[in-house]
Steps between C-alpha positions, in 0.01 A plus 500: 500500500125388522215745450375523860379858492177656380501644163390861438125514535297525183423865404770646707707782352823408343825590709720747309859395561764770476884505556791692382825454289730388783682196401533226614191563721292597183575614157407437139682284244361507137187650631430227763513573897783305651677481843477352848190710602335428176547135523382498859180689417438283201525188717268639759247637242488152326431330854217756551349495168580853425614638163869602517505787254788672647593858388853639521472874540711797632467485889343836543220412250447156648474648843257774401278253334506271810422809733190591282338173422367179672602151409867590427788285603829700509838330559766493643406774739660623828310617809467848624238688711305631200498174311388321813189705496427450129591135425476142639831329503583127453861384552773580506599333173858632520732684738755748371779746609486844374867621477703773340762363259809660349754392244753235625792734447340781712586408849257745656367403840222739619388436849157666471234614235614870591851414414405338189306801377810714540717266281302480174183447323292194551302321226166356572202380299188718507230377746743242648529428872863632487385830375238516777760417770754742372243783470368445844852529648556829320751409224524771254728367229272253325501404148171344416450266202189373344625146467739314742743411215545882438654534854739214441614644172555836661734341767676314223573826310581691814209745485411400861734378779239281680229273404214406720344159433370186662738206513240275320541700178862619501651208316245492222497883461875514467494202242249707289770799472774256442649528858594230731424463868871536580487846355303651787505471870242580767598795723209564716178299577184703545248248597377130492163481341241230464306499167146390474196451266277802543121495445325824434229646724150364387644154423279226654651391829422150437692510181801638675479238762499229226823654363653483855387141546651409157825659579520329848452162318754577248757579773412190705553284195853632449412620146531876598854442625605296186359780285670767704837327478459457130502862458708606800749221565702679759207636707250353748130510456268659755433265803144616555184577323242743630180695401506861601148676447500871431410709803621243743 
């Protein structure tokens, strides 16, 4: 891919790049950031002449930093009303289904979130989209974990009956606790969600526009789809790229 885009202006503040431990979207391996989202951001940063010093932090901490500082790129981030006021969004870079999973031999079939809440505890990752969705819908029997692997492990050992997770991450998280994909099954889909690159308030709009242009070019070249299928071979990449400015 040729360098057709302008580099970061001399003297411009560096862009702090934050993500979470959420394999295979983003994770650390021997201290190095890895994953689909990490690879995508690294490619875009190289194209734009940005330093890609990506930090992998707990989601709540990364989000708090991005809320309070300019020149922060947070990924991969879903949209909601509050975030739309505080961030500019470029993407989507991925689309995921947020679902409730049970063990394969548990043939439970809840018809609604209310029915789910009456059947057992749901494990969720603190600060995750799943936690937000279930809390908004009034679910009381939540078991909140500090890391997504903890919820998978709790399901494995029958400490929870249900596990809330995005399909992008399910197979990898199960592997990390020595479980196979055939050992769980989805019992209720909560939402289909687009995931974006989010730029904090105070970040130069021209910089955000350059990232948008770079992602559009990456998609048009077919390189984004190739990267997506390398990490998610059974899933389809997003078909559109947009720039959503805060307050719009």
